[in-house]
Backbone bond lengths (Angstrom), bond angles and torsions (degrees), N, CA, C in turn:
res aa  C-N    CA-C-N  psi(-1)  N-CA   C-N-CA  omega(-1)  CA-C   N-CA-C  phi
1 E - - - 1.430 - - 1.568 114.39 -
2 A 1.395 111.95 -37.39 1.443 112.44 174.65 1.476 109.43 -62.15
3 A 1.292 120.68 -44.76 1.484 122.48 -172.29 1.591 102.90 -57.39
4 Q 1.341 120.73 -43.09 1.393 121.73 -174.61 1.629 109.42 -61.00
5 Q 1.348 112.99 -28.08 1.532 118.73 -178.10 1.351 114.05 -89.33
6 E 1.441 112.65 15.08 1.525 119.82 -176.06 1.446 117.78 52.66
7 S 1.246 118.09 42.07 1.471 124.99 166.95 1.519 108.28 -76.36
8 Y 1.328 118.67 99.42 1.583 119.34 -173.52 1.501 111.29 -60.79
9 D 1.468 118.41 -26.35 1.384 116.32 171.98 1.623 115.16 -61.48
10 A 1.330 112.18 -44.83 1.394 121.86 -178.68 1.565 104.60 -65.69
11 L 1.326 120.33 -41.82 1.503 119.84 179.40 1.429 113.52 -62.62
12 H 1.404 119.63 -38.26 1.437 124.89 179.33 1.573 105.34 -63.00
13 W 1.327 117.91 -49.99 1.488 117.23 -175.30 1.514 116.56 -72.14
14 L 1.179 112.21 -22.01 1.558 120.49 173.83 1.582 104.15 -76.04
15 G 1.399 119.81 -32.52 1.346 114.14 176.65 1.501 111.27 -72.11
16 V 1.305 118.10 -35.12 1.494 120.00 174.05 1.359 117.23 -58.56
17 M 1.446 115.18 -38.28 1.462 119.30 -179.74 1.659 109.08 -70.97
18 H 1.313 113.66 -33.36 1.445 110.32 175.94 1.440 116.80 -76.07
19 E 1.358 116.25 -35.01 1.509 119.86 -178.34 1.616 109.11 -65.09
20 Y 1.381 117.42 -35.33 1.381 120.84 -173.04 1.570 111.44 -105.80
21 G 1.288 117.48 -2.18 1.397 120.48 178.89 1.585 116.29 70.67
22 L 1.304 115.06 33.92 1.520 124.96 -171.02 1.544 102.78 -86.60
23 G 1.287 116.35 100.38 1.562 118.06 176.94 1.424 113.94 70.39
24 L 1.351 121.00 1.03 1.522 125.56 -179.99 1.541 105.26 -140.76
25 E 1.334 113.64 154.32 1.438 118.17 172.37 1.590 107.06 -59.54
26 R 1.388 111.85 141.99 1.505 114.03 -175.21 1.553 106.82 -78.17
27 D 1.345 111.57 133.41 1.500 117.94 -176.34 1.592 108.11 -151.36
28 T 1.348 111.10 84.56 1.450 114.34 -178.18 1.435 117.33 -61.53
29 R 1.290 122.82 -26.69 1.480 121.29 175.32 1.446 109.00 -73.84
30 K 1.389 125.59 -35.22 1.472 120.34 169.62 1.527 108.37 -64.58
31 A 1.227 119.20 -45.45 1.498 117.76 179.88 1.484 111.94 -53.18
32 R 1.259 117.59 -41.85 1.512 123.10 -176.97 1.495 105.62 -62.75
33 A 1.326 118.20 -50.91 1.493 123.91 -176.52 1.539 112.37 -56.73
34 L 1.366 114.00 -42.53 1.418 125.22 177.88 1.697 110.21 -63.48
35 Y 1.299 108.62 -45.58 1.451 111.48 175.67 1.543 118.46 -63.04
36 E 1.393 105.18 -38.53 1.550 114.66 177.53 1.483 110.52 -61.07
37 T 1.348 115.48 -42.33 1.475 116.43 -178.98 1.508 110.72 -63.24
38 A 1.365 114.79 -49.94 1.540 118.66 -172.79 1.519 108.73 -66.95
39 A 1.354 115.21 -40.81 1.511 123.60 -178.57 1.575 110.84 -62.30
40 S 1.434 118.02 -37.44 1.355 119.37 178.67 1.383 116.51 -68.65
41 N 1.441 115.37 -11.13 1.427 122.52 177.45 1.420 113.77 -111.63
42 G 1.457 118.69 25.02 1.313 127.83 170.62 1.566 120.23 77.20
43 H 1.365 111.35 26.95 1.469 120.01 -175.20 1.720 101.85 -88.74
44 A 1.394 114.10 114.51 1.386 114.17 -170.43 1.532 114.15 -72.42
45 M 1.288 118.42 -35.44 1.468 119.80 175.85 1.455 115.08 -66.58
46 A 1.402 115.95 -26.59 1.562 120.76 -179.91 1.586 100.85 -76.89
47 E 1.338 119.33 -42.04 1.461 121.92 175.03 1.499 114.78 -51.13
48 Y 1.358 111.80 -45.02 1.448 122.28 -175.88 1.569 106.41 -67.43
49 H 1.267 117.43 -50.38 1.580 118.63 -174.61 1.531 110.77 -64.32
50 L 1.452 113.75 -40.34 1.402 121.92 177.93 1.512 108.18 -62.43
51 A 1.364 118.07 -45.71 1.488 121.85 178.72 1.420 111.17 -58.76
52 L 1.461 123.62 -43.43 1.379 122.50 177.34 1.539 116.87 -60.91
53 M 1.364 113.60 -35.91 1.443 121.90 175.83 1.612 113.16 -58.49
54 H 1.325 108.04 -40.39 1.500 119.39 179.31 1.531 112.60 -77.83
55 A 1.361 117.01 -30.11 1.420 121.85 -175.74 1.606 108.09 -75.33
56 Y 1.272 115.70 -39.59 1.465 119.28 -174.82 1.503 113.75 -92.78
57 G 1.390 109.45 -33.52 1.560 114.33 -178.41 1.446 116.14 54.94
58 D 1.451 117.20 36.33 1.365 121.78 179.86 1.485 111.28 -105.01
59 R 1.328 117.27 2.31 1.386 115.02 -176.02 1.645 109.75 -102.01
60 P 1.272 123.42 141.66 1.441 127.77 -175.99 1.652 100.13 -59.47
61 G 1.324 106.48 131.73 1.542 116.14 172.88 1.442 113.24 88.21
62 T 1.301 120.53 -0.36 1.483 128.16 -176.02 1.615 108.64 -134.71
63 P 1.390 115.59 89.80 1.326 116.06 178.34 1.576 113.00 -73.94
64 Q 1.290 115.49 160.02 1.566 119.73 177.18 1.645 104.31 -59.09
65 D 1.283 106.58 130.07 1.539 116.27 176.92 1.511 108.68 -142.14
66 L 1.304 119.89 84.04 1.440 119.83 -169.01 1.486 110.20 -65.04
67 P 1.324 121.47 -46.56 1.576 121.47 179.01 1.528 107.50 -48.62
68 R 1.335 117.17 -54.47 1.472 125.34 -175.27 1.626 107.35 -52.21
69 A 1.418 111.98 -55.04 1.491 113.15 -178.87 1.402 109.44 -63.01
70 L 1.233 132.47 -32.92 1.470 133.75 177.17 1.476 108.62 -63.53
71 T 1.330 118.64 -49.42 1.401 123.85 175.58 1.611 112.53 -55.27
72 L 1.216 117.74 -45.25 1.535 126.86 -175.71 1.583 103.79 -68.11
73 F 1.351 118.78 -47.38 1.410 124.21 -176.34 1.593 106.56 -62.65
74 Q 1.352 117.28 -40.83 1.481 120.16 175.56 1.472 111.86 -58.29
75 K 1.462 116.34 -46.39 1.459 117.96 178.92 1.543 111.86 -54.00
76 G 1.334 109.70 -47.40 1.556 115.30 -169.46 1.573 105.61 -67.15
77 A 1.308 117.54 -40.02 1.530 126.04 -179.63 1.422 107.98 -59.02
78 A 1.314 115.65 -40.50 1.531 118.03 177.57 1.431 113.03 -61.20
79 R 1.391 119.35 -24.53 1.489 126.22 -177.63 1.552 108.55 -97.57
80 N 1.382 115.34 6.25 1.457 119.28 174.22 1.397 109.47 78.43
81 H 1.341 125.24 23.39 1.508 128.68 -178.56 1.502 105.59 -78.28
82 G 1.453 118.75 116.79 1.322 122.67 -178.68 1.344 123.34 -55.19
83 G 1.384 117.66 -40.64 1.562 127.55 -176.36 1.435 104.69 -73.81
84 S 1.382 121.89 -34.52 1.455 124.06 177.53 1.522 108.81 -62.58
85 C 1.350 116.93 -54.79 1.378 121.69 176.47 1.479 116.80 -46.01
86 F 1.429 115.86 -49.14 1.402 128.64 174.47 1.545 112.54 -49.99
87 N 1.343 109.79 -57.01 1.454 115.95 -174.62 1.496 111.62 -69.86
88 L 1.346 117.79 -28.07 1.458 121.83 175.43 1.540 110.16 -65.39
89 G 1.380 114.48 -40.51 1.399 120.74 179.11 1.537 109.10 -69.90
90 R 1.289 122.76 -34.84 1.433 126.89 -177.14 1.596 104.41 -70.52
91 M 1.331 116.72 -47.62 1.476 116.89 -176.78 1.467 112.51 -66.28
92 T 1.322 116.02 -27.56 1.637 121.59 176.88 1.430 104.09 -74.91
93 M 1.293 121.88 -50.79 1.439 123.56 -175.06 1.564 111.84 -54.40
94 Y 1.257 116.47 -45.57 1.561 123.80 -178.61 1.516 114.17 -89.01
95 G 1.299 121.96 -8.12 1.427 123.28 -176.31 1.504 119.94 68.81
96 Q 1.415 108.81 39.87 1.513 119.12 -179.05 1.509 112.21 -91.25
97 G 1.241 115.62 90.62 1.425 120.65 -179.79 1.537 114.00 84.16
98 T 1.158 109.31 10.88 1.681 118.72 177.04 1.561 106.58 -162.78
99 P 1.381 114.56 151.97 1.400 117.75 179.50 1.685 111.41 -62.25
100 V 1.262 108.58 147.97 1.517 114.11 174.03 1.487 110.09 -60.73
101 D 1.349 110.62 129.40 1.487 115.72 176.21 1.518 109.44 -150.46
102 Y 1.240 117.92 96.76 1.560 123.93 -174.38 1.538 109.04 -62.06
103 D 1.237 121.42 -36.47 1.472 119.69 -179.27 1.706 113.71 -67.13
104 V 1.324 105.60 -40.68 1.493 109.19 178.17 1.558 108.77 -76.14
105 A 1.366 120.15 -28.07 1.427 118.68 175.33 1.529 108.58 -64.38
106 R 1.309 118.03 -47.76 1.344 122.86 -179.28 1.525 116.27 -54.96
107 Y 1.434 109.04 -41.91 1.445 111.59 179.03 1.530 113.56 -65.56
108 W 1.451 115.35 -36.47 1.512 114.79 173.15 1.467 117.75 -68.94
109 F 1.445 119.10 -31.81 1.352 120.58 174.88 1.594 110.45 -70.73
110 S 1.296 122.62 -25.34 1.409 123.68 177.27 1.541 107.03 -74.32
111 R 1.230 122.89 -33.52 1.420 127.96 173.23 1.374 117.68 -64.79
112 A 1.341 116.13 -32.35 1.546 125.18 -172.52 1.616 101.19 -68.31
């Protein structure tokens, strides 16, 4: 019901339930769509989960897209989301979708 009322937190958690098959049939495409809706409305955890899907590209219907993952982690980091800061640091340290820069990576790790 909350998801129908556009509660972005509810949409995010419903996405988690679909992504991992928690009480629902596993459907990663539906999870991605729910994350997209919540993330497009500034929900940091949805941005994080969507970024992970794009970073790894191991979910059906979501190919690896490192620039998109980087952008989503940056949005989450701007909202002080620790996981986003950590993954932004990791991507910067290993040059995934961005040039290697240890100083910038250290900065993001310190914010995590």
